[in-house]
TITOR-984509 format. One line per field, with one value per residue (C-alpha): residue number from 1; x, y, z. Coordinates in nm, 3 decimals, padded with zeros to 5 digits. Example, Ala and Ser with C-alpha at 12.3 -4.5 7.8 and 13.67 -1.06 7.14 Angstrom:
% TITOR-984509
i	c(1:2)
c1	c(01.230:01.367)
c2	c(-00.450:-00.106)
c3	c(00.780:00.714)
This chain:
% TITOR-984509
i	c(1:2:3:4:5:6:7:8:9:10:11:12:13:14:15:16:17:18:19:20:21:22:23:24:25:26:27:28:29:30:31:32:33:34:35:36:37:38:39:40:41:42:43:44:45:46:47:48:49:50:51:52:53:54:55:56:57:58:59:60:61:62:63:64:65:66:67:68:69:70:71:72:73:74:75:76:77:78:79:80:81:82:83:84:85:86:87:88:89:90:91:92:93:94:95:96:97:98:99:100:101:102:103:104:105:106:107:108:109:110:111:112:113:114:115:116:117:118:119:120:121:122:123:124:125:126:127:128:129:130:131:132:133:134:135:136:137:138:139:140:141:142:143:144:145:146:147:148:149:150:151:152:153:154:155:156:157:158:159:160:161:162:163:164:165:166:167:168:169:170:171:172:173:174:175:176:177:178:179:180:181:182:183:184:185:186:187:188:189:190:191:192:193:194:195:196:197:198:199:200:201:202:203:204:205:206:207:208:209:210:211:212:213:214:215:216:217:218:219:220:221:222:223:224:225:226:227:228:229:230:231:232:233:234:235:236:237:238:239)
c1	c(00.000:00.162:00.111:-00.140:-00.331:-00.338:-00.484:-00.740:-00.841:-00.904:-01.089:-01.327:-01.404:-01.472:-01.133:-00.978:-00.620:-00.474:-00.118:-00.012:-00.160:00.003:00.337:00.283:00.239:00.547:00.755:00.612:00.742:01.087:01.121:01.000:01.269:01.541:01.470:01.416:01.786:01.864:01.584:01.335:01.007:00.873:00.970:00.786:00.994:00.928:00.702:00.416:00.387:00.405:00.131:-00.091:-00.017:00.054:-00.107:-00.417:-00.478:-00.459:-00.725:-00.978:-01.154:-01.260:-01.466:-01.694:-01.672:-01.764:-01.448:-01.588:-01.796:-01.495:-01.266:-01.022:-00.861:-00.617:-00.400:-00.273:00.067:00.093:00.455:00.550:00.222:-00.027:-00.320:-00.352:-00.100:-00.242:-00.588:-00.461:-00.322:-00.660:-00.860:-00.646:-00.907:-00.844:-00.669:-00.445:-00.279:-00.049:00.068:00.363:00.586:00.909:01.070:01.264:00.935:00.810:01.127:01.055:00.694:00.802:01.049:00.784:00.525:00.779:00.862:00.493:00.402:00.123:-00.066:-00.271:-00.074:00.064:00.295:00.303:00.571:00.385:00.257:-00.104:-00.218:-00.067:-00.198:-00.550:-00.538:-00.413:-00.702:-00.567:-00.647:-00.904:-01.243:-01.130:-01.135:-01.414:-01.248:-00.978:-00.811:-00.532:-00.388:-00.196:-00.120:-00.274:-00.562:-00.899:-00.960:-00.638:-00.682:-01.029:-00.879:-00.615:-00.849:-01.196:-01.093:-00.974:-01.281:-01.549:-01.888:-02.071:-01.740:-01.605:-01.336:-01.240:-01.036:-00.865:-00.807:-00.696:-00.803:-00.842:-01.089:-01.407:-01.245:-01.093:-01.433:-01.585:-01.298:-01.338:-01.716:-01.693:-01.420:-01.610:-01.927:-01.742:-01.551:-01.871:-01.914:-02.122:-02.039:-02.212:-02.092:-01.870:-01.726:-01.526:-01.339:-01.030:-00.728:-00.687:-00.428:-00.318:-00.676:-00.586:-00.878:-00.958:-01.215:-01.315:-01.507:-01.676:-01.762:-01.982:-01.898:-02.228:-02.114:-01.805:-01.531:-01.500:-01.216:-01.011:-00.941:-00.697:-00.503:-00.127:00.118:00.155:-00.147:-00.401:-00.165:-00.093:-00.452:-00.700:-01.063:-01.225:-01.501)
c2	c(00.000:00.324:00.649:00.765:00.436:00.471:00.824:00.709:00.402:00.628:00.881:00.607:00.549:00.919:01.009:01.302:01.363:01.714:01.786:01.797:01.452:01.309:01.449:01.291:00.948:01.001:01.103:00.814:00.573:00.739:00.734:00.373:00.262:00.471:00.328:-00.023:-00.036:00.008:-00.201:-00.457:-00.269:-00.447:-00.704:-00.496:-00.203:-00.153:00.145:-00.033:-00.296:-00.040:00.170:-00.136:-00.369:-00.108:00.224:00.117:-00.192:00.019:00.258:-00.010:-00.009:00.351:00.229:00.055:00.275:00.644:00.793:01.146:01.052:00.912:01.129:00.900:00.587:00.345:00.113:-00.193:-00.322:-00.091:-00.171:00.075:00.265:00.046:00.096:00.413:00.649:00.612:00.666:00.974:01.119:01.072:01.190:01.456:01.523:01.180:01.170:00.867:00.664:00.377:00.122:-00.102:-00.322:-00.241:00.090:00.113:00.109:00.389:00.585:00.534:00.654:00.966:01.049:00.977:01.200:01.484:01.433:01.423:01.711:01.507:01.658:01.482:01.158:00.972:00.672:00.455:00.197:-00.079:-00.431:-00.421:-00.613:-00.349:-00.066:-00.211:-00.211:00.147:00.375:00.650:00.438:00.181:00.231:00.564:00.520:00.560:00.305:00.044:-00.134:-00.376:-00.531:-00.860:-00.872:-01.192:-01.434:-01.273:-01.464:-01.310:-00.971:-00.921:-00.937:-00.677:-00.437:-00.447:-00.332:00.003:00.070:00.293:00.145:00.227:00.231:00.003:-00.259:-00.302:-00.610:-00.644:-01.004:-01.222:-01.562:-01.746:-01.488:-01.697:-01.969:-01.703:-01.541:-01.871:-01.926:-01.572:-01.580:-01.656:-01.393:-01.119:-01.182:-01.213:-00.888:-00.693:-00.675:-00.804:-00.844:-00.556:-00.591:-00.822:-00.736:-00.944:-00.810:-00.867:-00.640:-00.485:-00.624:-00.924:-01.031:-01.155:-01.211:-00.953:-00.946:-00.657:-00.731:-00.442:-00.515:-00.284:-00.269:-00.262:-00.308:-00.261:-00.522:-00.722:-00.586:-00.906:-00.852:-00.818:-01.077:-01.054:-01.008:-01.328:-01.504:-01.415:-01.560:-01.879:-01.946:-01.757:-01.728:-01.990:-02.244)
c3	c(00.000:-00.114:00.077:-00.186:-00.169:00.210:00.188:-00.070:00.134:00.436:00.220:00.110:00.479:00.535:00.684:00.497:00.609:00.616:00.499:00.864:00.931:00.618:00.734:01.077:00.921:00.704:01.006:01.209:00.945:00.944:01.325:01.341:01.093:01.264:01.609:01.479:01.396:01.767:01.919:01.798:01.750:01.443:01.183:00.923:00.798:00.426:00.361:00.174:00.451:00.734:00.572:00.527:00.820:01.088:00.994:00.799:01.013:01.331:01.202:01.100:01.438:01.373:01.075:01.326:01.637:01.622:01.773:01.754:02.060:02.251:02.464:02.642:02.502:02.662:02.456:02.643:02.529:02.230:02.152:01.878:01.921:01.737:01.717:01.926:01.766:01.411:01.565:01.748:01.423:01.252:01.555:01.728:02.000:02.158:02.495:02.457:02.734:02.643:02.899:02.817:03.031:02.844:02.932:02.605:02.414:02.639:02.553:02.184:02.226:02.416:02.139:01.872:02.040:02.039:01.672:01.574:01.811:01.970:02.262:02.532:02.517:02.820:02.823:03.135:03.211:03.397:03.379:03.261:03.572:03.805:03.589:03.613:03.994:04.018:04.130:03.901:03.595:03.704:03.533:03.388:03.009:02.752:02.527:02.589:02.300:02.222:01.910:01.892:02.266:02.405:02.367:02.430:02.755:02.892:02.726:02.876:03.224:03.133:02.952:03.107:03.458:03.317:03.101:03.253:03.327:03.004:02.817:02.544:02.505:02.139:02.053:01.714:01.614:01.325:01.191:01.526:01.656:01.670:01.881:02.110:02.156:02.270:02.517:02.654:02.709:03.082:03.141:02.958:03.161:03.493:03.432:03.365:02.988:02.699:02.332:02.157:01.797:01.595:01.254:01.007:00.705:00.490:00.502:00.153:-00.088:00.119:00.205:00.554:00.790:01.056:01.334:01.555:01.873:02.052:02.415:02.620:02.990:03.175:03.534:03.750:03.739:04.065:04.279:04.264:03.891:03.733:03.928:03.996:03.705:03.506:03.657:03.382:03.122:03.321:03.427:03.207:03.315:03.091:03.112)
C-alpha cells in the first residue's frame, strides 16, 4: 500500500487527512525505521507494509466505532504505538494513554510524540495487571483497545478493569478470533461486559482475515481482577 493508496483508502471510509496529518504518518514511518535499527520494534519495515499492516490496520476499528464521541482511550501493550498512535493522528481530540511493560518502548513513544508534536498523550511503564489495579487508571477510560497482545480470555482481564462502566473494550483479532471469543465468554461476563458488535473483514491487498469485537462494559469489574502479574496468562478465566 503506497502512501497515496493509504490516503485514498481512508478517504473512502470518510477520513480526509490534512497535509499535517500526512506528514505525521510520514515522520512516524521514518522514526520507526530509525529506532528499529537500535531495538526490535517491528519485523515490518518496508514502507508499503508499514502503511498497510501497521497504519491502515490500526485505524480499521474507527470504521466501526464512532471515535468522535470518545474522549479517552487506553491502549494496552501498544509496543510501537499500534493501534492508538495512528488513531490519534486521525482523531487529534483523543486523549491517549499507552501502557507497556518495556521501558525502552516507552522511551521510543516519548520520542515519537515529540517528533509528531502530539498533545494529550501519556505513556506509562507498567505491567497491565498493576496498571489495572491502580485507582488512578481503574475504570477511567471511555475506550480500551489492544492489538496482537494476548488471547482474548487473557486480554479481557487486562483491559476491562480500566474501562469505565458504560465504556467500550475493542479487541482487534486475526483468523483465530471466533475460537478465542468462545474461550473468553466466561471472562467477559465475569468482568462486567457483553459483546455488543462483531465485525469481520479482509485487510486490503493481502486479504488476511480480521475481526473486531466491541464489548460494552455494563457493570463494574469485581475488585479481585486483574489478578497478579503473570497469573491471567498462566490461568486464564475460561469455562
